[in-house]
Steps between C-alpha positions, in 0.01 A plus 500: 500500500549597862489866596745657741267718708794661679572708185138594433347837591270475797131531405331820614172565676374660177555172311313310772212748467488463119499121516228499767294763318493737797661828604837510672322654804292181526816288498645725773187452710529124458865504606422715806228256617253787519204285397189629326580330169260265330598135519534474122724808492724365776530169317604672174763707680632195685519301175688780325749528786572127480525496119743791490686386814451853631667593829451851636810699577449562871781751529369707209150487648635614835683792341181610323238453765662379827270198467657154496248291691785382724550530874820409682505311829832544682653251742849465650719209396412175676224246523185474707201281429272778617630730225365263235153521654529878522605522134202285400264736681665806346484349150132413540408853615699653216353267238146588603586865428664421165864509612790255509733467799873441460724397789822698544757398762721760666849432631744710698466748787182711537651808332603301191160332483325835526708639212409197289131556569523863391664384178212261440250775573666736251534232230131511411485122472249473783187696580539438871740337745429323829792432732443230761820600679585834666665759277655832608336695217517881510176672597532731200718505190500704179254373244322274747158572347618368163656179628349164580338486847681281752299351787691353794312223683776345713445135589859370466832636621813506282572136594152385389383453859137581575421837657187712522177306466684183399647494852171580676463282811150596614365148445717388793236658724226275359720191541576565866146608587364189328736271689425677829130435447588131477672509838866558407697710747870426441661545158828452317590722205728350236635811330655580163806700399485843663664656195149466355242758603234227492684295765543802728138609468359151563707479818392847612129433449537158666649653816263798507191280460604257774566791733163658422313173563697408813644186336851355530779460250727223627772595252587630155713255300711686243494262205587730206251332261673162559268199538779288661548772765125499567516120533782535753313772692216254564736225605668738749171612652484385867222257587368741762501811278122508493503589126182387326526710182787578263471802273749478215604796285446303179377162380847349464572572867161357593582178314828477690319555830245228423782261409673571831176456695439164338851384579417566863184296468267798513185502292402807300251646586395290802822569695622808317343749258723642224445790259701629205499796264488555119251219425751310289321267254619196698346633823157355418658166401696452823386251759339660687413784265676812622325808635669791321465859385415557135642812335324629188798661327304540177282762671808716559601474135151593386476794737840640402403499131155641582671793675720561197205481262320759710797734457510436125129568468506799736245318714459475881713236663326163551361422847711291739513137401372210704730337760764281339543250786260261666537195721417162350407278793579131446555179695840587653325707769247394759402536865778514757566163666360458850719467803 
């Protein structure tokens, strides 16, 4: 005869303890991932949990002890490949400390999103919250010491566009200095959409670095992340421009620039060096393989959770993390052509 489990009383932690032959405190330790249990004991508890189909009531646990083993990672509505890498890093850091990470998306204007976060903090469902988007949270509010800590580590704006360290353009300096060492003097920048902080900062560092080194920017082609526009920018480049290196704001623009150069009969890198940004997985498979900038988004996710864990444990904040960008030099760049 089949049993309708929906009408059955949920098994309790005391029943799990009796079946496993241990105390209910031992079962609690097992569920909190505290460690220190003998292997045989852990196996008996695990077997009892499976046999009874026991599922802890997280809300009841939170009301009793403020401990749920759950952290919330907040992002605005939208999609970005980098956010998946950041979430993976955050989940790994949390897991190593015995926590789970849950992704919560926030919609609406900043004030509405901030109110939603305060509701989450007061719900007791999470032990800590990390927001990867700016929030206008009050500096102080009644009962703050009894609520869930909220850490703001802004890396995306409300439209899911990269800001903060995600938009860091410092690797542009290494690109230009590296090309200058190979004899390049005149450059073309194929830029992205200036609504994105990353596009604006890459342009700014590009211009500042050329000025500092006494090099020349022939032009900046505003291509708004469009590969066809980058292709056209290369076709429109005068034969006497003197450009020997194209610095694209991302890998898609770089691919468009290479396509335009080839249509003109130019060889990359013998006639023209081209660089991209983001180190898209296809960059290494292009012909020639594309020099690009790799961004380790997972490091940001790990560091944000590490900061929150330090707050939860009343520990000093972790030291600054390693740089998240580095240039990956490949075959699309080479010495400037002679003559």
